[in-house]
N, C-alpha and C positions, 0 to 999 in steps of 0.2 A: 286442197283442204280437203281432209278426210272426211270420206263418206260419212253417214249414221251409222249410232247403232243400229244394231237389229230390232231389236225393245223397242227403240224410239219409233220406227213405224209400226209396230204391232198394236193397233189401234180397235180390233175387233173386242167387242165384248164376248165375256166366255160367257160357256153355259154353266150351272152352278150344279151340283150333286150333291145332297147332303144323305149320307151314306152310314146304316145303323151297323158299327164293327163290333155291339158288345150289349149285353141288359143296360139300358141309362147309358150308352158313349156313341158319339155321332162321329165322322167324320167331313168336316165344309170342303169340297174341292169343285177346283173351278179352271178344266183343262190345262192344267199346268203354272197358271196362278198359284201365289201363297196360298198353303192349307191352312184351314184353324182344326180344330178338334173342340170338342161339349161332352165334358162327364157330370152326369145329373145324380146327384145325392138324393140322401133321404130327405134334406131340410134346403140345399141348395143348389147352385150351378158354379162346374169352372169351367173356363173359357181356355183354351190354348193358343193362343197366340191371336194377334189383334188386329191384325189387317195396316193395309198404310194408312186409311182414312177411316173419322168416324164414317164415314159414307159408305166405306165398304163394310167395317162394321158394323152395321145395320142391317146390313142382308145376313150375315152372319145371327145376327139378333134375331132376324126374321123366323129363319129357322129352328130356332131353336122355342122360342116364342108358337111353333105348329105342333112342337111335341111336351113341351112342360110350360106352367106358368109362375116357376119357383123363382127365386131371387138371385142373379148371381151375384154368387158373393167375391170369390176370386178369378182373378186374369194373371195366369200365366204365360211369360215371357222366355222361349226358350234360346233366345240370343241379342242382340241386338238391334240387328238392320233395320232401318226403317220401314220397310214395305211389311215389318211384324210388328211394330210395335205403338205407329205413329196414331190408330184408330181408339189406343187402350182406352181415352179417356168416354167413348158411347154406350161403354159399359157400365156405369157407374159402380164398378168393383169395389167391395168396402178393404180388399189387398191385390195389388198388383206384384207379382214375386218376380226375382228374378236371382239368379247368380251373383255371387259379389265379385265374380272376375266380369259378369255380360253388365253391370250397373259400370264397375271402371270402365268400363271400355264405351258405355254412354258417355261419361264424364272424357275419357281422353278426345274422342272422335266421330261424339253421337252428330254433335250440328255436322261435319266434314262429310257423314255415309249421308244426311240427311239431301244435303244437296248436292251428292253424288246421283244418290238413286231419282233424285226429282229428277235429274237430268235425263237419266236412262231410260225410266219408267213415266211417259206423262199417262199414258192410261190410266195407271193405277195411283194415279198421287191428283187426278179428280177431286175435286172440289176440297182441294188440301186447303184451301180460307179457313176450313172449321178446326185444323188443326190447332190446339192451344199450345204446344210446343215440344221441347224433349219431352219425350216419356221415360220419367223415372221411377224408378222400382216403391213401392210402401215398403217392404220385406225380403231382405235377402236371407242367403244361404251359404255357407262356404263350400260344406262337401253334399249335404242331404238335409232334406227339410219332408215332414208328415203332416198333412192335412187330412182334417176329420171333415165331413161334408152329411153331418151327422153318424151314420152310422161305417159309411163308406168311406174307408182310409185312400187314399194318393199320397205316394209317392216321387217327388222330386228329387232330382239325383244329377248329380256332372259325375258322369261314368269315362270320360277322358276327353282328350281337344279334338277338333276334327274340321268340322265346318267356321268355327272360330276356336276362340282361347276359351271363351264363357258357357258353353254348348249345355244344354241341361235335359233331360228324358222326364218325363212324365209316367210312372208306370200305377196303374189299375190291380191291384195282385187279385180281386176279386173275379177277374175277366180273363187277368192274363194280358191285358191290351195295354199297348205305350204306343204314346204321342213323341217320336223321335226328333222332330224338329228338322234342320235340314240335315242331321246328320244322312238320313234316307231319304233315296228321290226315288219315284217308279216311274220309268218313260218319261225323266225330267233330267234336263241334264245338272248333274251342282253345280254350284256356285260357288269355286275353290278362290275367292278371290281376298278371302281373310282365313284363310285355309291353312289346315298343317296334316298336308300329304304323308308325310310317314306314318303319320300317328292313328290315322283317319283308317287304318284295318283291323288295328287291334280296338280302337272304338266300335267298329262293327261286330267285332270278335264277343265284348263284355253287352251288345246289344244281342245276340243270340245267346249270350250263356243263359239269357230270362225265359228260355223258351218262349216269344210269345206266341201268342194265338193267333193276334191281328194287330194291325200299327196302321197309324196314322203316319203315312210321312209326311216329308215340309212340303212336295208338291207332288202333284201324281196321283192314280187314285186309291181311295183306298185298299189296306193290304189285308184280305180275310184269308186264316189258313195259313199253318203252316209253307204249306209249300209255293203259296204267292208271295207271303213272309221271306223265303228264303232264296227265291227267285230274285225278289227284290234288291238285299241283301249281297249278293252275288254281283246283282250289274252294278249297283252302287260300288262295290271294291271295283270292280271289272275297271268303270270308267275313272276311279279318281288313280289308280296304278296303269293305265295306259295314257293317263294325261302327263304322269311325272317321269314315270321312267324313260319316255325318250327326251324328255326334258333334259334328265339327271344325265343323258349320254353326250348331248350334246353342248352342256355346262361341262362335263368332265377334261372334255378336249379345248374349251375354252371357246369355243363357238355362239354366236350373238343371238341374241334374243328372236331376229327372226328366222333364222335357220332352227331353234326350239319352235317359233309359230309352225315352219314348214314340217317339220318332223310328228309333232303332234297331229296337227291334220292330215299326214299320214296313216297315222295310228287310227286314229279315234274316229276321222270321219266314215271310213266304211262299215261301224258298228253303232254311231250315236248319231247321225246327221239327222234322222228325224227324230229325235227326243225336243221335249219341246225347250226353248229358249238355250237351247244348243247353240247357236250363234254369236245369245248374245254373251254367255259365259265365257267362251271360247277363249279371247283374249286377255281378259282379267287372271284368269287360269294358267296360262302358260307365261303371265306376267308373273304370279307368286311364286309357280314352279320354277320360273327360272332362279327368282331370287334366293329360294328356298335352298335350291340345289347348290347355291353360290353362298351358304352361311346365312343369310339372311333368316334368322329365325322368329320373331317376333313380324310380324303380318306390317309391310308400310303402311302409311292412311293415305285411300282414296278420297281424291279432293277432283272436283268437276275440273278443273284445270289437267292434273293428273291423268284424269281418262282419257281426256283427249290427246295430249302430249304423247301416251303408251300405244292409243290406235294410230295418230300420225304415223308413229315411229314403225308400228310393225307394216302398215301400207306402204312405206315407202320402198 
């Protein structure tokens, strides 16, 4: 019997921070748990990422109400993962926005992902009984769309594949501030189990091309100032490359998944073992990197059963 995933034993409630990252812009963070973003316009509020449950979404709403009484009109979901989307009903928004690709992934693997993440993250899914079902968008877009919150323009775009095939970023041009979802992390491991290792770096370059002055990343502290932004971009790139390159070398010589695991631990442990959710992400990252290095372009669907089988194989 395999030992439990690291995340299954993490039952300590995290301390919430609500950080101003620009005029009317906030990052809701919680010590490596999934972040949310807040964009306050002249007339209404946009939320970026909905959290795993309505219970957690209500913590975001409490923070919003500490700074504005404007209605929440839009929720943007940067990708399909359950811990990001299943709290959406709590916001009562007029529009829930996803890329077409992300919406397709809800259809293709949304229930399997929910079951998988529910097994892996018991703390995040406390109060799961209030989830009404899979979260589907009311509005989708193919490449980009623009939303006006009164006079404030918000751009929602796909700029490349990284964390998933459907990743979007949210750009607020008047403040040169970006909400990246899990394309960028800060002192948190990247979850690459549904990712595209060989494309991630180009997507980070596309983020940098905007010259953001602040970023709300997918996990970890808000990034305020170009120096902190650049450090997070560099660390995210290093994490992704340091995971993929050792696996690619193992796969090229016909090595096993377990050999790939050992090679990644040797490369990544010295640099990243103190990052949030590192131990949780590592087996999924190695498994996806091993698939990609062997030519499996479209990430295979994670199920609760596949999770366990993979973890047992790595420990055998």
